[in-house]
N, C-alpha and C positions, 0 to 999 in steps of 0.2 A: 496487523494481522486479522484476517476476517475467517470466521467459524460458517460453514455452509452444511445444515441438518437438512435431511432430505426425510419427512416422515410418512410420506405415501404406504411404504413398505410396512410400516407398523400400523397404519390405520387399517390397509388390506387384511393384518392379521387379526387384526381386533373385529374387525367385521366378522371372517372366516370364525374366530371364538364365537361371536355372537349367535351365529347360524346355528352352530354347532350343540351350543348350549338349547338353542330355540328347538333343536329337533329331538336332542335328547330329554329333553323337557316333556316333549309330546309322548315319545316311547315309553317313558316312564310312567305318563299317565294312562295311557291306554292299555299296558300290560298290569297296571293296579286296577284298573276299571274293570279288566277279565276276572282280577283275583276278585273284586267285591261281587261280579255277577255271580261266580259259580260258588261261593261260599253261600248266598243268598239263596240260589236254587237249591244246593245240598241241605240246609239247614232251616229251612222255612218250616215251620211248627205246625200246617196243617196235614192234615189228611188230603191226598188228593182224590177226586172224583173224577175228572177229566185229564188232571195234569196239566191244563193250557195255562190255569194261573201261573205256575212255577215256572213253565217252558217261556213264556213269554217276559220275564223278567229279563232287564237288559242294559247296559249303558253306552254312553257317551261321553265325547271329549268335546268340551269348547276351548277354544285357545285364542287367545290375545295377548300376542307377544311370547313373551317367555312363562305367560301366565297362564294357565291350564286350571278348568275347572272338570273334575269327574262328577257325574251326573248319573245315578242310579234309578231306573224306571221301574215301578210296579208293572204287575201285570196288565194285560191290554182288555181281563175280563171285566166284565160290569160290577162284579161283586169284588172286585181285587181292593178299592178302595176302604170298603169293611172288613175285609182281611185286618188293615193296617189300622184301621180308627177306633173300630168297634170294639167292644169287650173286654174294654182297659188294656188293649193292645196286644192280649193275650196269643193273637196270632201274626202279629206284627213282623217283619222281618227285614224293610230296608232301613228304617233307622236304627234298630241293634246291629245294623249289619256294618253300617258308618259309626258308629260309637264304638263297636270293638275293633273292627278295621284300620279307621281312619290314624291313629298315634302309628301303627306299625308304617303305615304308609309315609307318614312326616318324617320318623326317625330313617325309613329307608333310603329317605331323599337327602335327607342330612349327613346319612353314611357315603351317599354319592357324593355331594358335595365336598367333603373332608378329604 
């Protein structure tokens, strides 16, 4: 007596699940990046002169399979680096945003997976 097993349906479903994980991970990273950006813009500790530094804070997401990297970009003004790095970080917003928001993003992802 021989047993025949066709695993093609199982493999197709695993591929579909993998694609859903990748899409879901990307969507969560995009949503989280938008939250980081909004927080940084709303909580930047400096007083605006033109508002361009605050307006040009942005984010992007880089994908490598199911791995996502959320990048919070500083403003495009020439003095933004001085806001972030000088005066002992008094006017920094990028690093403080990441420190404050990253644990919540990771906890949210763990909640989604469980």
